[in-house]
Phi, psi and omega in degrees: 000128182271143181289151183289135175278119180286150172286133183274001178160179180291153175246155181305134180084358182227062179078027180292155178295164183300163184302316182297317182292323178300319182285333173293320175298318177299325179294320177298319178298323177296324178299319180293318176299318177301316182299310183297319182285317180296324178297317177299315182294318180293324177299315181300319181288322189274354185306311180300322180289321177298320179300315182286335183279311184239013172073049179272117182278186181299315177297320179296323177298316179293320178299322183282308186287306180288329179295323176300315179295321181292314179300320176301313183294319184295331183268355182294313182292309176301322179294319177297317180294320179298320177293327180291320188260347181243218182255113186299321180295319180296316179297315182299310185290313185296322180288330174293323175297315177300319177299321177297320178295317180296319178295321176297318177298319179297323179295333182263001187300141180244348181226158178301319181297315178303313182295312183298317179298319179296319179294322178297318178295319178300313179298318179296319180296315178292331176295325177287322182289327189298313182294343176296334181295307180293327176297318178294322178296321179298322185269340183261338183235146176286168182303319182289336183273344192289342181301318183292310177297326174298317179298321178293327174298321177296324177295316178299319176300314182294318179299317178295321180296325179278318184277331182302306178298322180293314179297314179299315179296320179296315180296320180290321179294319181291320182224086185302331183278318188236012179299322179293331176293320178297326178297317177293326177296322177295320177298319179298318181297318180295319180298315180294322178296314180297324179296317180295317179294321178298319179299324182280327192253327184290131181299143176292148182251166179294131180301136179284164175285172189286350179255022183301328186296335179295328182282352175281350176057066182301325178296316178299320178301313182297314181298318181295310183295314181296315180300315181293320179295319179296326177284328187281324183305314179299333180290329186264316186274105185250011182293140184301322182298337183266355188306312180302320180292320182296324179296335179277321185298316184299310178297323178297320178299319178297318179297316180298318180292325175297320175297325178298316179297315179297319179296318182293325176296321177293318180294328180297326179291334179270352174089012181218056179281151172291316180241121178275091185296341179295339177299329182292343177275349173284120189307309183298323183284314184299312180291325177296324178295319178298314179299319180298319179296311184294320182285348176301332179298337181300323184293343175296342181301320184296319182292309184289328179291321177297317177296318182299312183290325183273302184282326183275311186264332177094020178281160179285162176301323181293316177299318178301315179297319181293324180293334180276354180299321180304328176300317182293319179299315178295322180295318180298314180297316179296323181294318179296313180294316181296321178297323181285329184264351187303316185289325183274318186269335178061225185292342180296321179290331175296316179298320177298318179297316179296319178296319179297321177298317178298317179298319180296317179294323176298320178295323177298316181295320177297315178299323180289326176295322180283351176240069195275347184242161179271342191276316186256292185300315183292340180292340175291345173055241194300308183301314183291321179295319179294322181284327183268281181295327184298325180299317177293324181290330175299314180293314181295322177294320176299319177297323177297316178294323179287343181265305190296309186293308178298325180296320177296314182296315180293317183295324182271000190294333183252020182261135180283160181299325183290343179246010187297315181297312180297316181296317178296320179298316179297316182296312182290329176298314178302316180295316181291324176295324174297320177296313183296311179295321178296318179297315180295313182295316182290318179293324176298316177297322179299307182293324179295319179294321178297317179295319184289326185258005180072031175095029178278093185290327180298312179295320180297318180293319179294325177299317180295323178296321179294320179296314179297319180298324180296318177297317180294323179298318178295320177298319178297318178297324177296315179296319179295322176300317178297317183295311185288319180290325176296321179296320179292327180284000000 
């Protein structure tokens, strides 16, 4: 006999909170999206200063930047399931408090290990909070209404993407030694603020029964986390001395994940799986998940571009942050348009977004070819960079907004409220794993090209753009396949 699944809150048309309160909850969710994105952006800008302050090496940089994305990704599915079977408001608020504590710890870090561990906890805490956002949207807004709050999430993402690098660069420029600490302190303040607002505004949920913890599938959580970590470590740790161990970890990780799939199939028959694998057989959800994974590689652009402008070209952190603002402007515009068109255009608007991203990256490569030396064109710094590379970044950012928001809306359109948290966790996990793998793969290619060419940053940066473009092209082909086969059917 399977335990009863509790309702995680009111649904539209069935005692839902008032319209004003629903939009206030949506505003709190935007704050959380802003926090997660701004933290990533500030990390990318502050990496060189963190390296010089506490001695973070190349492996340490990947552990921190990609590790933050991985920890976030690993906690999305367990967090989504926890919100489904327990109290969504409690999960949302408590994990934001934990994130605030972790960010405070990172601001006080004195060693690389201390800092990396704090960042991993911060990423994990925000990873648990994030699927509660889509779960809340599923229960507070009807299918036809969700385009607008999804679009606003895209705007929050874009604002964070634009302000995060500028804020991080400004803090580091003002205080080269401790500016990155102030950035983590700012993240902590935002986390505590969002937790307080969530406690006040999110509707209370029905208390779960005393056996609710069984439905969180603790065995599945352990298998999933262990398997993913075992696969991820070989991607990050590249020291020769570790090679024999790394060759063992990857196959073991594959075996553990295979065991996870078998366990989840068994749990599905009992009615309480961590991951509902049957969702992947839903056409809109399965193809949307594939697109989310592939497009995750796009986010590696922010990390490598920040390294390129600072370590390769020699620009200041503040200039670097300002040059990345066009990406945010394009993303905000794309998110607003994409949110409004998601329900009517469906996967077609996703394909348009992917194509726009490809055109934007091509424009960036052309602009970079026309600015081939470090001595003259790049010395013009901000005006020339904004006019050259910035134009391509506006297009690629617009494509990002037109892709992510509509893809989430279309992918979640056929998911029931009782599975919303788990489904959102699976979808966001795929995207975040794509970000993590993309960051590791692209940064590895960047450093390998630098080693092979004796420090040719121009060639290394163009190589990373080609790799990112290849992932987006495959995602575009997937979306087009869905569109054309759906039309024939």
